[in-house]
N, C-alpha and C positions, 0 to 999 in steps of 0.2 A: 699753686704758685701764689704767694702773697707778696705784694710789693713792699719793699722796705720804705718806710715813710720818714721824711726829714722833719723831725719834730722837736719842740722845746718841751722838756719834761721836768716836772717838779721832783727833785731828788728826795725830799721828805715832805711831811705834811706841814712843815714850818714855812719859813719865808722863801720867796722866789729869789733866785740869785740875782737876776737882772730884770727888774720890773719893767724897765723901759724897752726891752727887746720884745715884749709881747705886742702882737698885732690886735687891734680891736675892730669890731664891726663899724661900718658907716652908720650914722644916725640920720633918720629921715622922718618927717611928719606924715601922717596919713593924708592922702590927696583927695579925699572925699569921693573916690571911685570904688564903690562897694564890690564890683565884680572884677576888679583888676587882678590879674595873675602875674604882674610884673613888679620889679623894683620901682622906686619913685621916678627913675629916668624913662620908664615905659619901654625899655629895650630888653633888659635882662629878665628872663623868666624865673619865677619862683619854683624851685624844684622840691623844696622841703621847708618845713617851719619848725623851729624850736621855741618853746615857751618856758620862761622862768619867772620867778617872783623876785622883784628887786630886793637884794639882800639888805639894803639900807632901810627898807620899810617893813621888814619882817619883824614880828614881835614874839614869835613862838620859840626861838632858841636863844642861847647865850650869844653874846657878841663875838666871842672867839670862834664859836662854831660857824656863825654866819660868815666870818672873815675867811675861814678855811674853805667853805663852800664857794665863796666868790672867787678865790684864787684858782680853785680847780676849774671852775667854769671859764675864767679868763684864759687859762692855759689851754683848755680844750678848744676854745674858739680861735685862739692864736694858731694852734696846730692845724685847724681846719683851713685857715687862710694860708698857712705855709704850704699846704698840700694843694693849693690852687683854687679852692672854693672861695666864692665871694659872699660876704655876709652884709646884711643891712638890718639894723634894729629899729623898731618902731614901738612906741608906748601904746598900751591898750586905750581904746576909746571909752570903754565902760568901767575899767578898773585900773587906776593909776599904778597899782602895785605890779601888774603884769607887763612883761616886755616880750615882744615877738621878734625872734631873730629869723629873718628870711634867708634861705640858702640858695645860691645859684651856682651851677657847674658850667664853666666855660667850655668851649669846643675842645680845647686841648686836653682838659681833664676827662671829658667824656670819651674821647678817642683812646686815651691811655688806659682807662679802667675797662672800657669795652673789650680791649684786647686781653687784659688780665682776667676778666670774667668769662672769656670765650663766648661773648654774646653774638648770636647769629644776626646778620643784617643783610638787606637786599643787595643782590648783584645786578640783576636785570629783571624786567617783568617776565612772568612765566608765559611760555608759548604752548603749554599743554592744553589741549582742548578737553573740556569737561562735557560728558554726555549727560543729558537730562534723563532723570529716572522716569520710569513708566507711571509712577505715582505723582509726578510733579504737578500735573493738572489738578489733582485732588488736594495736595498739600498746600498749594498756593492760597487756598481759602483760609489757611491757618497761619500762614507766614506773615511776618511784619512787612508792611508796605516798603518796597525798595526805594521809593521816592523820598521816604522819610529817613530811613537808615540805609544808606547805600552799601552794597556789598564791598568788602575789602578787596583791593587789588592784590593778586597773587604774584609773588616774586620767587626767583631762585635765590637762595640765601647761602651764606658761608660765614664761619667764625671771623670776626673782624680782626684785621691786621693793619696797623698804621702804614707799614711799608707798601701795602697794596691798596692804598686809599683811592687811587685813581680807578681801580677795578669796581668799586662799589657805586651803587645807583644813588648819587648825591645830586638832587636837584636844588635843594635848599638846605643849608647847614642848620637852620633853625628848626626844621621839621624832620631831618634825617633820623634823629633820635626822638621817638615819640615820648609824650609825657610819662608814660608808665616806665619806659626804659630809663629815662633820666632819673626818676625817683628811685628806681632800683639801684642804679649806680651810686647815687648820693648816699643812700642808706648803707651801702656796702662800705663807703668811706667812713661814715659816721660810726659804724660799728667797730672800726679798727683804729681810730685815732686815740692816742694816749693822752692822759691828763695828769698822771701822777705815778710815782713809784714809792713803794714802802717795803723795806727789808729785801731790796733787790727784786721785788715782784712788781711787774708793770700793771698799772690800772688803766684800762681803756674801754672805750665803747659807750655808745649812747644808752644802752640798756642799763648799765650799772649807774649811770648818772640819773636816769629816771627812777631807779629803785631807791637811791639815796635821797631823792627829793631835790637834787640840784636843778634839774629841769622838771617841769610839771607835765610836759607833753612833747611829742615829736611825731610829725605826721606829714604826708604829702597832701596837697590841696585838692578838693573837689573843683571841677572847672567852672561850675555855675550853681545857681540855686535849682532845686528840683521842682520848684513851683512855676518858674518862668524862664524864658530864654535870657541869656546874658546880654547886658547892655553893650558889651564889647563886640563889635561886628566881626572881629577876627576869631572870636571864641566859638568852637563848634557846639557848645552846650550839650556835651555828651551825657552828663548826669541827668539833665532835663529829659533828654530823649529816652534814656534808660528807664526813668520813672514812668514816662507816659506810655511807652510801647512795651514795657516788660513788667515793671513792678505794680502798675495800677491794676486793681481787681477786674477791670473790664477785659483784661487780656488773659483771663484764666483758661480759656480754651485755645489760645494762640501758642504757636511754637516760639521757643526762646531765640533771641538774636545772639547765638553763642559766640560768633566771631566778634561782635561788638562788645560783649561782656568781657571776653578775653583781652581785647584791645584796651579797655578801660581799667580792669581790675587785675589782669595778668592771667597766666595759664592755670595757676593753682585754683583760683576761684572759678575759672571757666570750666575746668575738668569736673569740678564738683557739680555744677549746675547741669553739665552735659550728662553726667551719670544719673543724677536725680531725675532729669527729664526722661532719660531712656528707661529707667526703672519704672517710672510712673506710666509710660506708654505701654510697657510690657504687662503692667498690672491690669490694663483694660481687658485683655484676653482672660486672665485668671479670674477677674471679677465677674465677667459674663458667665463663665463656666460655673463659678461658685454660686452665683444667684440662681442659675439653672438647677443646680443640685438642691439648693434650698427650696426652690419652688416645687421641685419633684417631691421633696419630703413633705411639704405642706399639702400637696394634692393627694398624696398616698397615705397620709396619717389616719384618715378615716377607715382605711382598709387594713389598718395595723391590728392583726388578730390578737396578739398578746396584750396590747393596750385595751382592746375591747373587753378582754377577760378580766383585766384588773378593775375596770370600771363597772363591770356587770355585777349587780347586787347578788345574783344567784351564784356567782363564781368568786369574784374578789370579795364580795360582801360576806361570804362564809369562811374566808380564810383569815384566821387570827394569827398575827405576827408576834414573835417573841420580843421581849423588851430589848432595847438597844444599848442599855447600860445597866450597871449593877444597882439593885435595890430601889432607887427612886423612880426609874422608868417603868412605864406600865405596858400592858398588852395593848395592841392596837390593830385596827382593821386595815386590810390591804387597800381598800377603796380610797383611803386618805391620799394615796400617791397617784390618784387618777389623773389629776391635772399635769403633774410632772411627767407621767408616762406618755401623755399625749404630746408634750413638748419634746420628749426624748425621741419619739417616732420621727420628728422632723429631721433631727441631726443624726440619728442612728438608723440610716437607711442604706439601700444599695447605692444610692447616689453618692454617699460619703466615700465608699470604696473607689468608685470611678474617679471622684475628685482627687483623692489621695494619690492615685496612680498618675493622674494628669499633672498634679503639682510636682511630682518627682521628675517628670519629663520637662515641665515648664521651667523649673529652676535651672536645668542644664541648658536649655535653649537661651534663657536670659543671659547666663554667664558667657556662653560661647558667642552670642551675637554682640554682647558688650565688648568682648575682646576685639572683635572686628571693628566696631565703631571707635574704640579707643585707638586702634592702629591708624584709622583714617584721621583722627584728630592729631595724632603724633605727627603725621605728615603735614597736615594743613597748618599746624601751629609750630612747626620747626622744632620738635622735641624728639625726633627719630634718633638722633645721635647725641642725646643728652647724657654725656658720659659723667663718670664720677668726678673727673678733673674739672668739669664745668661747675659743679656745686662746691662752694667754698666751705672751708672749715669753720665751725661755730667759734665766735670770739671767746666764749666761755671755755672751750677746749684749748684754744691757743694760749690763753692766759695761764693754764696749768701745765704747759709743756716744759717740764724741768728735767726730765730724765732723757738720756741719750742712748739710742739703740742703733744697731746696724740693720739697714733695710736689706732683706734677702734678695730683692730683685735688682735694685740699683747699686748695691754694695756701698752705699754711702750712709753716713751718720744722719739720723733725723731725731727730732725731739718729740717725745710722747709724755702724756701726763702721769703715767704710772707704769711700773714694771709688770711682767707677766704674773708674778705672785700677787702684786697689788690688784691687778685686774680680776684675778681669781677670787680674792677676798671680797671685792666689791660685788661681783656677780653672785657669790654665795649669800652675802648679806641681803642683796636686793631680792633674790629668789625666796629667801626665808621670810622676808617681810611681806611679799605678795601672798605666800601660802598662809601666813598668819592671818591676814585680813580675809582671805577666802574662808578659812576655818571659822572666823568670827561671823561671817554671813551664815554658814551652816548652823552655827549655834543659834542665830536669830531664827532660822527656819525651824529648828527643834523647839524653840520657844513658842512659835506660832502653832506648832503641832500640839504642844502641851496645852496651849490656850484652847484649841479646838476640843481636846479631850475633856478638859475641866469644865468649859462653859456649856458643853453639850448636856452635862448633868443638870446645870442650872436651868437651861431652856426646857429640858424635858420635864422638870418639876414645875416650872412657871407656866409653860404653854401646855397645860394638862390636856391630854387627849382622851376622848371617850369613844367607845365603839359606836355609839349612836350619834356622834357629833356630825352635823351636816352644815354648820355655819360656813359662810363663804370664806371667812378669813382663815379658817383652819385648812382650807384647801391649798392655800398658798404659804401661810406662815407656819410651817412645820419646824420642829427643832433642828432638823438637818439644814433647811433653807436658812434659818436665822444664824446658825453657826457658820455656814459657808459664806454668807454675805458679810457678816461682821469680821470674820477671819480674813477675807479677801481685802476689806478696807484697811484693817490693821497692817496686813502684809504690804499693801501699797504705801502706807505712811512710813513703815520701817525701811522699805526699799528706797524711798526718796531721801530720808534722813541719812542712811548709810552712803547714798550716792554723793551727797554734799561733802561728807567727811573723807571718803576714799579718793575723791578727785584731788584734794589737796595732798593726801598721802602719796598717791601715785606720782604726782609732779615732783614731790620731794625725793622719792626713790629714784626717779629717772634723772633728776639733776645730780644726785650723788653718783649715779652710774656713769655720767659724763660721756654721752655719745659724741662721735666725731663731727658729724654733719647734721643739719636740721632734719633731713630725711631719716637718718638713723635715730634721731631723738624722737621724732613723731612716730616711727614704726615701733620703737621700744615702748613708748607711752601707750600707743594703740593696743599693743598686745596685753599690757598690764590692765588697762581699763576694760578691755573686752572680757578678759578672764573674770574680772570682778563682776562686771555687769551681767555676764552670762549666768553666773551662780546667783547673783542678786535677783535678777528678773525671772529666771526660768526655774529656780529650785522649787518654788511652791507648786508650779505646774507639773514638774516631774514627780513630785510627791503625790499629788492627786491622781495623776495618770497611771503611775506604775507601782505605788506602794500602798496607798490608802485602800483598805478593804481587802488586801491580798493576804494578810497574815493575822487573822482574827480568831482562829480556832472555831469552836462551836459553842452554843449557849451553856452546855454542861462543862466545858473546859476552855474558857476564853483566854486569849493571849493578852498580857498586860505590858504597857509601855513604861519603862523605868521601874517596873515592879509595882506600879501604883495605879496608872491610868489604863483603863481598858481600851484597846485599839479601836479606832474608828471603823465603822461599817459603811459601805455604800448603800444607796437606795436599791430596791429590788431590781431596777433597770441598770445598775452599775453607776460608776462615777463620771460618766461622760458629760451629763448635764451640768454637774458641778464644775468640771474642767472648763466647759463653755462659759459658765458664769465668771470663773476666775479670769479667763482670758479677756472677756468683755470689760471687766472692771479695770484690769491692769492696762490694757491697750487704750481704752477710752480715757482713763484717768491720766495716763502718761501723756497722751496727746494734749489734753487740756492744760496740764501742769507745765509742759514744755512751752506751749504758746504763751502762757502767762509770764513765764520766766524770760523767754527770749524776746517777746514783742511788747507786752504790756509794761513791764518794768522800765525798759529803755525809753519808751514813749512817755511814761509818767515823769521820769527823771528829766528828760529834755523839756517837757512842758513846764515843769517847775523852774528849770534854768531859764527858759525864755521869759516866763512871767517875772522872775526876779530881775532879769536884765532890762525888760521893758519898764519895770517900775523905777529902775535907777536912771534910765536915760531914754530920750527919744532921738538920739543922734544916729547918723549914718554909720553902720558897722562894716568894716572891711571883711573880705572873704575869709582871711585867715582867722579872724576872731569869731566869725560865725561857725566855722568848722571846729574851733577849739571847744565850743560849748556843746558839740555833739558827743556821743558816748565813744570811748575807746573800744576797739574791736577785741582786745585781749591778745595775749601772747600766742595762744594756740589756734587763733583764727577760726576756721570752720571745723575744727576737730569734733566739737560737740554735735554739730549738725550731722556729720558722718556717723558718729556713734548712735545718735537717735535713730537714723534711718536703718542702720545695720541691725540694731536691736529689733526694730519693727520688722525687718526682713526675716529675722529669726522667728518672730511670732507668726508671720504669714506662712512660713514653710514648716517649722518644726511641729506645730500643733494644729495644722490646718484641717486634719481629719475630724477634729472635734468642733470646728467652727468655720464652715465654708464661706461665711460672710466676711472673714478676716481680710481677704484681698480687696473687697469692695470698700470696707472702712479705711484700709490703707490707701486705696486710690483717692478717695475723697480727701483724706488727710494730706496726701502728697500734692494734690492739685492746689490746696490752700498753702501748703508748706513752701512750694516754689515761690509763690507770689509774696508770702510773708517774709521769707528770707530775702527776696529781692527788695521788698519795701524797706526792710530793716537796714540793708546795706546802703541803699540809695538815700534814705531820709533820716535815719536815726544814728548812724555811726559815721565816724571819720573814715576817710578813704584809707583802705589798706595799702601797705607797701606791696607792690606787685612782685610775685614770686614765680619761678619756673616750676613746673611739675610735669613729669612724663606720663604718670598714671595715677590711680587712686591709692597707691602705696600698699600698706599691709592689709587694707580692707578687702582686697581681691582674694588673697588666700583664706582670709577669715570667712568670706562668703562661700568659697568653695568647700571649706570644712563644714559649714552649716548645711550646705546642699547635700553632702554625703550623709551627715547625721540625720537629716530630715527624712530620708528614706526609712531608716531604722525606726525612728520615733513614730512615724505615721503607721508603719506596719504593726508596731507594738500597741499603739492606741487602738487600732481596729481589732487586733487579736485579744488583748488583755483588758482594755478599758471599756470598749463597746460590747454589746451583747450579740454581735452579728454572727460570730463563729458558733457559739452555743445554739443559736436559732437554726443555723444551717445544718448542724449535726442532728438536731432534733427532727428537722423537716425531712432529711434524707435517710436517717437511720432509725430514730427512736419513736417516730410517729406511726410506723408500720411494723408488722411482725418481723423478727421474733421478739423485739423489745417493746413494740407498741401494739395497740389494739385497733387502730384505724385501718380501713381497707385500702386507703390511698394516702399519698404524701399530703400532709396538712400541718398547719400550725395550731390547730385546736388541741387544747389540753397542755399546751406548753407551760403555762404558769403553774398549774397543779403538779406537773411532772418535775419541774426544776427547783421548786422551793422545798428544801429538805424538811422532814418532820422531826420534831423534838418532843419528848415526853416531859411535862412540867415537873414530874416527881423527881427527875434527874438533876434539877438545879442544885448547885452547891449553896451552902448557907451564905457564903460571901457575896453571891450574885442573885440570890432569890429576891424577887420584887416584893416591896411592902404591900402593894395594892392587892386586894383579894382576887382570886380567880372567879370568873362568872360562867354560868352555864354548866352544861354537862360534859363539855369537851375536856379531854385530858392531854391534848397536844397543842403545840403552837408551831409556826413555821419560821425557819431561819430567814433573816432579812436578805442576805446575799445568796447567790446561787452557788452553794458549796458542794452540792450534789453528793449527798451521803446516804448510806443505808438507813432505813427507818428504825425506830426502837422495836425490839423483839427479834430482829434479824441476828443471825449468828455473828455478823460483822457490823453490829449496829454502830452508827456514827462514824464509820470509816468511809472513805471515798468509794463510790460505786463505779461500775464499768462505764457509765455515761461520762463521769468525770475524766477518766483516762482517755476516752474517745475525744473529748473536747480538748484536752491538753495536747494530744497528738495532732489534732486538726489545727490548733493554734500555732504550734511549732512549724508544721508543714506550710501553713499559710504565710508565716513570716519568711521562711526560707524561699518559697516560690516567689512571693511579691518582691523581696529584696533582689533576688537574682535577675528577675525579669527587668525590673527598673534599672538596675546597675548595668545590665547588658545593653539596654536601649540608650542609657546615658553614654556608655562607651562608644557605641556606634555613632551617636550624634556628635560627640567630641572629635571622633576620627574624621567624620564626613565634612564637618564645618571647620575650615582652617582658621587659625587665629588672625591671619592677615589675608585679606582678599587679594586675588591676582591683580585686580585693578590698582590697588594701593601699592603692591610690590612693583608693578611696572612704573608707576609714578615716581617712586623713590629711586629706582635704578635710572630712570630718565633724568631726574634732577641731578643725581650724582655725576652722570656722564656729561651733561651740559655744563655743570659747574666746573668740573675739572677741565673741560675743553676751553671754557671761557677764560679761566685763570691761566691755562697753558698758552693760549693764543695771545693774551695780553702780555705775558712774559716774553713770548717770542717777538712781539712787536717792539718791546723795549730793547731786546738784544739786537734785533735788526737795525733799529734806529741808531743804537750805539755803535754797532759794527760798521754801519754805513758812514758815520762820521769819521771813524778811524780809517776806513778804506779811502775816503775822499782825501784825507790828509796824506796818506801814503802816496796816492796818485799825484797829488800836487807836488809832493817832495821829489818824486821820480821825474816829473816834467821839469822841475826847476834845475835838476842836475844836467839834463840834456840841454 
C-alpha cells in the first residue's frame, strides 16, 4: 500500500505555473547550542537533515542549470510541507554556501505513516517471565554493566492502527515513536515525494536528488558526540554509550549490547553484529581444535619417517631428481627439499584428517545453532511476522511502473515496470553479463598459471642448484618457493583490482534488473557478487589443490599447457604446503587490505576535513554540521562487511584441511573486526537510516552451500593433495610381503619406493637438459609420486599396481568420509530444531495475549456504546409511562 500524496508537481523542466503557491521552510539562525537536536523553538525534534549548496553562490554550472536545480528543490520542499512535514533552514556556520534543512514529523504524520508501513508498536508491558540461563553467572563477567546501559523493557506489540490508538501503550507522545522509528518514517516520505515530471514520467525521491547534486547529503542525526555526554540533560547520549561500552578497544572481550545497537541503528545493523558475534564465538571451539592439531603436527614431525629419509644424506642424499622443466633446469638432490618436508609433516599429519572431519560437523552445528539464535532475535525484535507487505516497494521500481497487468490473486489491475517478455530479456542479459565476468576471472587465473610455468624457467636458471650446494639460502629459496610466493602475490593484486571493477559492474547489472523491494535488490546483488568473489578468491586455491601436478606425464613424455608450457609439478611431498602458502597470503593480505580500505581511509578523510574546518573557524558548530562532515555510509550499507565475512567463512571451511590455523586467524581478525566496524559506525560515519530485517538474507543459503561443498573439498584435499593416503597404503600393504620386504608394517623405504625411476637416455631432444650429467648413475627420479614401472620392465613407465591401489584407496576414502560426515550433518540438522520450544511458546503466548487485549478493548468500547443506547431506551420508556 502506497499512500497517494497531495503534491505540487512541475509539469516540465521549464517554469513553475504558480511560484507563489510553493511553501518554503522556516528560516532560523543557529542558537549556539552544539548538542541541540531540536528546532530553534526547542520543542520540535529534528528527525532528518537535508543539505544543499545555495544555488546563487554556485559557480560550477551555467545559470540556467542552477535555476532548474533550485526550482526542483523548492518544489520538493513544498511537497514535503504539503505532506505534513515541518522544515526549518539554517545557514552553515563554517561555509556560507551550505544550507541545512532540518525536517520534523508531527504526531499526526507519524501515526499516518506508521499505519501505512505496518510498524509494530507496544501495546502493553510483557508479563512473560524469563528464565536465567545456567551460564548467566559466567557470562555476567563479559556483559555490559546494566547500570550503564539499562536493559530494554519488553512489550507485547502489534501493527499500528490509528483507529485503535487507545489500545497502544502511550505514556508520552514525544517518546512513543523512538528516534530510529521517526527517522525511518521520514525517510520513507522523503523517498516518495515528487519534484518534477518529464514526458509524463514522474521524478521523485531524495535518492535521485542526491544523485543529481541538488542535495549534497541527507541523513538522520547522531544524538551526541562520541567523545563526551551531551550538554542537553534530556538527551540519553546513546552514541557516547555505544562508543564507550561497545566500540572502544577495551571491550574486545565483552559481549555486545545487541538490544541497544538495534535500538540506535535498527534491526538490519543489529542482526549483522548478532551474526558476526555468534560466528566469532563459534570460531573459539574451531580455533582450539585447530591449534591442537597444529601442535600435534609440531610434536610428531621429528618422528616423521619419510621426512627423515628425505633429509638423510645416505638416503635422500643419494637420490638424484630429474629436471623440473625443459633444457634449462638441472638435475638436483632430494635433500634440497629437507626443510619443506619438515614443514609439510606439521600440516600433513593424522591430526589434519581429524580436524577436517571435525570442521565438517562444526559448520553444521554453527548453522543450526545460528538459526535458533536468529529465531530468538526475531521474537525479541518484533520481526517474527515481518511479511512482504510490511516491506515497501523501492522508489526506483515504482517510478518505472508503466505497464498494466492483471493480478492472478486479486483479479485487479496493477502496474509493473515491464512485461513478461521484457523481464525475460532483462534476466537473459543480466545472466550473460555475470557469466562473461566470471569467464574473465577464469582467464586471469589462466594468465597466472602461464606466469607460473614461464617464470619457473627463469628461476630455475637464475637460482642455479648444485648437488653439493648446502648454503642456507638454498634450503628456503628454491625455484618452486620463489614461483609460488610471487604468483600468490600477483594473484592477490589481480583479485583486488578485479574486485573494484566488478563491484561497479554488479551494481549496474542489478540496477538494470530492477528488483521490486530492497530485500530483493540486496539478495540479487549478493548472489552476483558472491559468484564473482567465489571464482575470484578461490580459483587459484582450487587450481593448486586439485589440478597442479596431476596431469604432467613423465620426464620422457611430459604434458604441455597450451602446447608450449610444460605443466607444473608439485614438490615430492605434494602441493599441500604450497596451498597453505597461498591461503596464508590471500587470507592475511585480504584482512590487511580490508582494514585499510574500511577504517584507515575514512579516518584520514575525516581527519583532513576536521583540520580544514578548524583552520577556517573556531566557532561553535551545531550537531547537524558536525555529522555532515562525517563520511556517508553508502547505498549498500553493510553489504561489503557481510561479503568479507562470508568469503572468510569459505576459506575457514573449504580448505581447512591444508591450514588448521585458519580458524585461529579468523577468530583474531573477527574480534578486531567487530570493534573496528563498531568504531567506524559510531565515530567515522553518519548515522544510517534504520531499516527492518528479519534475517541475514541470501547469506544464509550461501553459507549452507559452502558447508556442503566444504565436505567434498576437504575430503579431496586429503585424498589427492596431501600424501596421507599413499603413506597409509604403503604402510598397510606395500611395506610387507608380497609387495614389500619388511617383516612388519613400517614407513621405512617409503621415499625410495614411491619416487619412480627414469632412464636419462630416454629424454627427448626437446626436453633434454643442457647441463651435463655427473657421476656414473644412469637414472634419475620423478619429482612427483607417479608410481610407474622402472626402465627395463615390460610395461616401463606405465602405472604400476601400487598406483591403482592408491587410486582405489583415495576414491574409497572420499566416499566413506563424505557419507559419514553427511550422515552426521543430517542427524544434527534433524535433532536441532530451527526454533527452540521456548521461543515457540513465547510467540504463541504473545499472539494469544495480543489478540485477547485487542478483543477485550473492542468489547469495552461496544459495551460502553451499548450501555449509552440502553440508558436512552430506558429513559424513553420511563417518560412514556
